[in-house]
C-alpha positions in Angstrom: -11.8 -63.9 -33.2 -12.1 -66.2 -30.2 -14.7 -65.8 -27.5 -12.0 -64.8 -25.1 -10.8 -62.0 -27.4 -14.5 -60.9 -27.8 -14.8 -60.8 -24.1 -11.6 -58.7 -23.7 -12.7 -56.3 -26.4 -16.1 -55.9 -24.8 -14.4 -55.3 -21.4 -12.2 -52.6 -23.0 -15.2 -50.9 -24.7 -17.0 -51.0 -21.4 -14.0 -49.5 -19.5 -13.6 -46.8 -22.1 -17.3 -45.9 -21.8 -17.0 -45.6 -18.1 -13.5 -44.0 -17.8 -12.4 -42.7 -21.2 -14.4 -39.5 -21.3 -13.5 -38.5 -17.8 -9.8 -39.0 -18.6 -10.0 -36.9 -21.7 -12.0 -34.2 -19.9 -9.5 -34.3 -17.0 -6.6 -34.0 -19.5 -8.2 -31.1 -21.2 -9.0 -29.4 -17.9 -5.4 -29.8 -16.9 -4.3 -28.1 -20.1 -6.8 -25.3 -19.6 -5.5 -24.8 -16.1 -1.8 -24.8 -17.2 -2.3 -22.5 -20.2 -4.8 -20.4 -18.3 -2.3 -19.8 -15.5 0.5 -19.0 -17.9 -1.8 -16.4 -19.7 -2.8 -14.9 -16.3 0.9 -14.6 -15.3 1.6 -12.9 -18.6 -1.3 -10.6 -18.1 -0.2 -9.7 -14.6 3.3 -9.0 -15.8 2.0 -6.8 -18.5 -0.3 -5.0 -16.0 2.5 -4.4 -13.6 4.8 -3.2 -16.4 2.1 -0.8 -17.6 1.5 0.6 -14.1 5.2 0.9 -13.5 5.7 3.0 -16.6 2.8 5.3 -15.7 4.2 5.7 -12.1 7.7 6.5 -13.4 6.2 9.1 -15.7 4.4 10.6 -12.7 7.6 10.8 -10.7 9.3 12.5 -13.7 6.8 15.4 -13.6 9.2 16.9 -10.9 11.9 17.2 -13.6 11.0 20.8 -14.4 13.3 23.8 -14.2 11.5 24.9 -11.0 11.5 21.4 -9.5 7.8 21.6 -9.0 5.5 19.0 -10.7 3.3 20.0 -13.6 -0.1 19.9 -11.8 -2.1 19.1 -15.0 0.3 16.3 -15.9 0.1 14.9 -12.4 -3.6 14.9 -12.5 -3.7 13.2 -15.9 -1.2 10.4 -15.0 -2.7 9.8 -11.6 -6.2 9.5 -13.2 -4.8 6.9 -15.7 -3.2 4.9 -12.9 -6.5 4.8 -11.0 -8.7 4.1 -13.9 -6.5 1.4 -15.4 -4.9 -0.1 -12.3 -7.1 1.0 -9.5 -6.4 -0.6 -6.1 -2.9 -1.7 -7.2 0.2 -0.8 -5.2 1.4 1.4 -8.1 -1.9 3.3 -8.2 -1.8 3.9 -4.4 1.8 5.0 -4.5 0.6 7.4 -7.2 -2.1 8.7 -4.9 0.6 9.3 -2.2 2.5 11.4 -4.7 -0.7 13.3 -5.6 -1.3 13.9 -1.9 2.2 15.3 -1.4 1.7 17.6 -4.3 -1.6 18.7 -2.9 0.0 19.4 0.5 2.8 21.4 -1.1 0.1 23.5 -2.9 -1.8 24.1 0.4 -4.7 21.9 -0.8 -5.1 19.9 2.4 -8.7 18.7 1.7 -7.5 17.2 -1.6 -4.6 15.5 0.1 -6.9 14.1 2.8 -9.2 12.7 0.1 -6.4 10.8 -1.6 -5.0 9.4 1.6 -8.4 8.5 3.0 -9.0 6.1 0.1 -5.8 4.3 0.7 -6.4 4.0 4.5 -9.8 2.5 3.8 -8.5 -0.2 1.5 -4.7 -0.4 1.2 -3.0 -2.6 -1.4 -0.7 -3.9 1.4 -0.1 -3.2 5.1 2.9 -0.9 4.5 1.0 1.4 2.2 -1.9 1.4 4.7 0.4 2.6 7.5 2.2 5.2 5.4 -1.1 6.6 4.3 -2.4 6.5 7.9 0.6 8.5 9.2 0.4 11.0 6.4 -3.3 11.4 6.9 -2.6 12.2 10.6 -0.1 14.9 9.6 -2.7 16.4 7.2 -5.3 16.4 10.0 -2.9 18.0 12.4 -2.3 20.8 9.8 -6.1 21.3 9.8 -6.1 21.7 13.6 -7.7 18.2 14.0 -5.1 16.7 16.3 -7.6 14.7 18.3 -9.0 13.1 15.1 -5.4 12.4 14.0 -4.6 10.7 17.3 -7.6 8.4 16.9 -6.3 7.4 13.5 -3.1 6.2 15.1 -4.7 4.1 17.8 -3.9 0.4 17.9 -0.7 -1.5 17.2 1.7 -0.7 14.4 4.1 -2.9 12.6 7.6 -2.9 14.2 9.1 -1.2 11.1 6.7 1.8 11.6 6.5 1.9 15.4 9.1 4.7 15.8 7.6 7.0 13.3 4.1 6.4 14.6 5.0 7.1 18.2 7.0 10.2 17.3 4.0 11.5 15.3 1.8 10.7 18.3 4.2 12.7 20.4 4.0 15.7 18.0 0.2 15.6 18.1 0.1 15.4 21.9 2.5 18.4 22.1 0.1 20.3 19.8 -2.7 19.4 22.3 -0.6 20.5 25.3 -0.5 17.0 26.7 3.3 17.1 27.4 3.6 14.1 29.8 1.9 11.8 27.3 4.0 13.4 24.5 7.2 12.5 26.4 6.0 8.9 26.9 5.3 8.6 23.1 8.7 10.1 22.2 10.4 7.6 24.7 8.6 4.7 22.9 9.8 6.0 19.6 13.4 6.3 20.9 13.3 2.8 22.3 12.2 1.4 18.9 15.3 2.9 17.3 19.0 2.2 17.5 21.1 4.6 19.6 22.6 6.2 16.5 19.2 6.7 14.9 17.6 8.1 18.1 20.1 10.9 18.1 18.7 13.8 16.1 15.4 15.4 15.8 13.7 13.0 18.2 16.2 13.7 20.9 15.8 17.5 20.4 12.1 17.1 20.9 12.7 15.2 24.2 15.2 17.9 25.3 12.7 20.6 24.5 10.0 18.9 26.6 12.5 18.5 29.5 13.3 22.2 29.3 9.7 23.0 29.5 9.4 21.0 32.7 12.4 22.7 34.3 
């Protein structure tokens, strides 16, 4: 082997010493990231599927001759959703269902407890707003309209503006603050199409107008 070839071989060994290991490490790291991501995606998919099945079973508890959910079954399924998928959207939709069952059974404190947990840490903004409005309704049923109004302070997403303002109007009527109630109902009406605004909301506005006459 010539001196030139020896020098080239030495240079190659030196380059490999300096760069070879990082290249191998980087390649392995890339593979770990790719396969790790794929495994995570699969895990997430399996998690979502499992939560979806439990939630569907929860909804199916209403399929009884009386149309009323089996309370024991509801409690069992909701418990599994929260223990296995706590904080997920499916678990929180399950909690909304549990809260509705509690309200239908006259257990307002239990309903408030379910809803309060979602309001505190919603899986997404929509769930947070739905829980907030339902919590306000529960508080109103407990004669806590002032507390319910505080819960509805601040801005609401456009998609929920009409229902929030109508609910605020209902609470203000309950408190005897009819002028403010009328303003809230008008805001709700303005957030709806003309067709959608005709109905229960318009009846409430008409009732307030009669009261002023």
